[in-house]
N, C-alpha and C positions, 0 to 999 in steps of 0.2 A: 663385104658389101661396103662400098665407099659412099660417103655423104656427098651430096651435091653442093653443099655450101662450103665456103672457104674455112679452113681450120677445123672442120668437122664439128661445128657448134650447133648443128641442127637448124631449125627454122629461124630465119632472120627476124630479129626483134626491132622495134622502133626505138629510137634514141631516147624518147621521153619516158620509156618504161625502165630505163637503167639508172642506176645511181651515178651521179655526176661527181667526178673528183677533179677539181681545178687546181692546177699547180700554184696559182696566185694565192688561193685561200689556204692551201697547205703551208706555203712559205710564210704567210702572215701569222698563222697560228704558231708555227715553229719559232719565228722571231719573237713573238710575244712571250712564249714559254721560256725561251732561251734568255731573253732580257731579264725576266723576273727571277729566274734561277741564278743568273750572274749577280744581280743586285743583292739578292738574299744571301748568297755566299760571301759577297764582299762585306756586308754588314756583320755577318757572323765572325769574319776574320778580325774585324775591328772590335769585337766584343760587345756589340750592341744588338739587343734582341727587340726588333721593331717590326711590326706588321706592315706589309706593302698593300696598297689598294690600287687597282687598275680601273681607270675610267676611260670610256670611249670619247673621242673628240668628234667634232662635227663632220670631219672628212674621213671617217673610218680609221682614224689613227687611235693610238692608245697612249694615255698619259698616266704615269705612275705617281702616286702620292704616298707619303708616310702617314701612318695612323698614330697620333700622339698617344703614348702609353698612359698618360694621366687623364686627359679629357676625351680621348678617342675621336678627336676631330681630324679631318683630312687636312694635312698641311704639307707645304713644299720644303720647309726648313725645320729641322730639329736642332736643339741646342743642348749642350752638356754643361750644367752649372759648375763653375770652378770650385766652389766650396763643398757643396753637398754631393757632387758627382751625379745628380739626378738628370735624367734625360726627359725632355718635354718640349712643347712649343713655347714661343715667346710669352704668351699670355699665362700659361701655367707656371712658368718659372719667374713670373713677374719681372721680365726684362724690358727695358726701354731703349729706344734709340737715343743717341747723344743729343740730337736736336730736341727731343721731347723733354729732356731734363730742364731746359731753359724756357719752356713754353710760358708765355705771359711775363717773362722778365725782359728787361732791356739789356741787350748784350753790349758790353764795352767795346769801343773801337780799338 
């Protein structure tokens, strides 16, 4: 006995009752997971054990941040202290920009 519907799937269903799998969503998810895996492996190769945080942007993008190992803040740049070899953000390592050293002083010409 042959089914009257194509491919022998039985009674035709409505599209709204089926699970929708969109290629764009799948690609976005794979790109996100791939990026995160690549960055994590790159950090491990450098000998740095730092957690990554993913945050969504306003236009459905993803932005990755470092989690400072000392204060656990979300930062874009981490530093390795030249003397103690500690890794942290600028505030935790008490680092200043060159211009901040002369704040309030009159610079010579």
